[in-house]
C-alpha positions as CSV (number, residue, x, y, z in Angstrom):
1,M,112.9,223.5,102.2
2,G,113.8,227.2,101.2
3,V,116.5,225.7,98.7
4,V,113.9,223.6,97.5
5,S,111.5,226.4,96.3
6,A,114.4,228.8,95.3
7,M,115.5,225.9,92.2
8,L,112.0,225.4,91.4
9,L,111.2,229.1,91.4
10,A,114.1,229.5,88.8
11,G,113.7,226.7,86.7
12,S,109.9,227.7,86.4
13,K,111.5,231.3,85.4
14,D,113.3,229.9,82.6
15,S,111.5,227.2,81.1
16,A,109.2,230.2,81.0
17,S,111.6,232.3,79.6
18,Q,112.2,229.9,77.5
19,V,108.3,229.0,75.5
20,I,108.3,233.4,75.2
21,L,111.6,232.5,73.3
22,S,110.2,230.0,71.0
23,T,107.3,231.7,70.7
24,S,108.8,234.6,69.1
25,Q,111.2,232.3,66.6
26,A,108.2,230.5,65.9
27,T,107.0,233.9,64.5
28,A,109.8,235.0,63.6
29,V,110.0,232.2,60.7
30,G,106.1,232.6,59.7
31,V,106.2,236.1,58.9
32,L,109.5,235.1,56.9
33,N,107.9,232.4,54.7
34,R,104.5,234.2,54.9
35,A,106.6,237.0,52.6
36,K,108.3,234.5,50.2
37,A,104.9,232.7,49.9
38,L,103.0,236.5,48.4
39,T,106.3,237.0,46.6
40,L,105.7,233.4,44.9
41,A,102.0,234.1,45.0
42,K,102.0,237.5,43.6
43,Y,104.5,236.6,40.8
44,A,102.1,233.3,39.7
45,E,98.7,235.5,39.2
46,T,100.6,239.1,37.8
47,Q,100.1,238.8,34.3
48,D,101.4,242.4,33.7
49,P,105.2,242.0,34.4
50,N,105.4,246.0,34.7
51,Q,102.6,245.7,37.1
52,L,104.7,243.3,39.5
53,P,106.2,243.9,42.3
54,C,110.0,243.2,42.8
55,G,109.0,241.0,45.6
56,F,108.6,241.3,49.8
57,G,110.0,242.2,52.5
58,V,110.4,241.8,56.4
59,H,111.6,244.9,57.7
60,F,113.5,244.5,61.6
61,D,113.5,247.2,63.9
62,S,115.2,246.4,66.4
63,A,114.0,249.9,68.1
64,K,110.6,249.2,68.6
65,S,111.6,244.7,68.5
66,S,108.5,245.0,65.9
67,F,109.4,243.7,62.2
68,V,106.0,244.1,59.6
69,I,106.0,242.4,56.0
70,Y,106.1,244.9,53.2
71,Q,105.4,245.3,49.6
72,D,109.3,245.9,47.7
73,S,106.8,247.7,45.1
74,R,109.4,248.0,41.4
75,V,110.2,251.5,40.6
76,P,108.3,253.0,37.4
77,S,111.4,253.3,35.4
78,G,113.6,250.7,36.8
79,S,114.1,247.2,37.4
80,C,114.2,244.4,39.9
81,E,117.6,244.4,39.1
82,T,119.0,247.7,39.7
83,Q,116.6,248.7,43.0
84,N,117.1,249.7,46.0
85,H,115.5,246.7,48.2
86,D,115.8,248.4,51.3
87,Y,112.5,249.2,52.6
88,I,110.7,252.5,53.2
89,P,108.2,254.2,55.1
90,S,106.2,254.7,52.0
91,D,106.4,251.3,51.2
92,P,102.9,249.3,51.0
93,V,102.3,247.4,55.1
94,I,101.0,244.2,54.8
95,Q,101.3,243.2,58.1
96,A,102.7,245.3,61.3
97,I,104.0,242.9,64.7
98,D,105.6,243.4,67.5
99,L,107.6,240.6,69.4
100,D,106.8,239.9,73.0
101,P,108.2,242.5,75.3
102,R,109.8,240.8,76.5
103,V,112.4,240.0,73.5
104,E,114.2,241.5,71.7
105,F,116.6,241.6,67.9
106,V,120.5,241.1,69.5
107,G,121.0,240.5,64.8
108,A,119.4,241.1,61.9
109,P,119.6,242.1,59.2
110,A,117.5,244.9,58.9
111,D,115.7,243.8,55.9
112,V,115.0,240.6,54.5
113,V,113.4,240.6,50.7
114,F,112.3,237.7,48.8
115,I,112.7,238.5,44.9
116,A,110.8,237.2,42.0
117,P,111.2,234.7,40.0
118,Y,113.5,232.8,41.5
119,L,113.4,233.9,45.6
120,R,117.3,235.4,45.1
121,T,117.2,237.0,49.4
122,R,118.7,240.0,50.1
123,G,119.9,240.6,53.6
124,A,120.4,236.4,53.9
125,G,121.4,235.8,57.0
126,I,121.0,234.7,61.0
127,I,118.7,236.5,63.5
128,T,119.1,236.5,67.3
129,L,116.1,236.9,69.1
130,R,117.4,237.0,73.0
131,I,115.1,237.6,76.2
132,K,115.2,241.2,77.7
133,N,118.0,241.1,80.7
134,G,119.2,237.2,79.7
135,N,121.3,235.5,78.2
136,Q,119.0,233.0,76.3
137,T,118.7,232.9,73.1
138,A,117.6,231.9,69.9
139,A,117.9,232.1,66.5
140,V,116.6,232.0,62.2
141,Q,118.7,231.8,59.7
142,V,117.8,232.9,56.1
143,T,119.7,232.0,52.9
144,A,120.4,233.0,50.1
145,G,118.1,230.9,48.4
146,G,115.6,231.8,50.1
147,S,115.9,228.7,53.0
148,I,113.9,229.7,56.1
149,T,115.6,227.6,59.4
150,S,115.2,227.8,63.2
151,L,118.6,226.8,64.6
């Protein structure tokens, strides 16, 4: 009886971890899709190209297990092609999100930025999430063309 209980408890813990990980993965996909949608929406509604932000991005803070959606603002004298799209604290933050405290980023670019009008993506790659002190992982892939996929 004790062995069966131990097996059920271990299986229950793994199932709970998988739910937490899947939820965090879905959150990451949603946040990336929101940044992509904001890029397209802002481009469509802005008449003056000098007022147009270069795009919107997601900054991954591995140390805090959090991420933010930010506006990649156009510098007054530059074009989006020559601009550094990295997140800086003075960039307007649209939304800040904390991961579940039991989940961490173990592989993520610092920033993924969607640049208007063609959704050129800077920081494309694979974002890996992991249960802390565990071996369960989930991943999200962002391609150079702006496609976002759960792996």
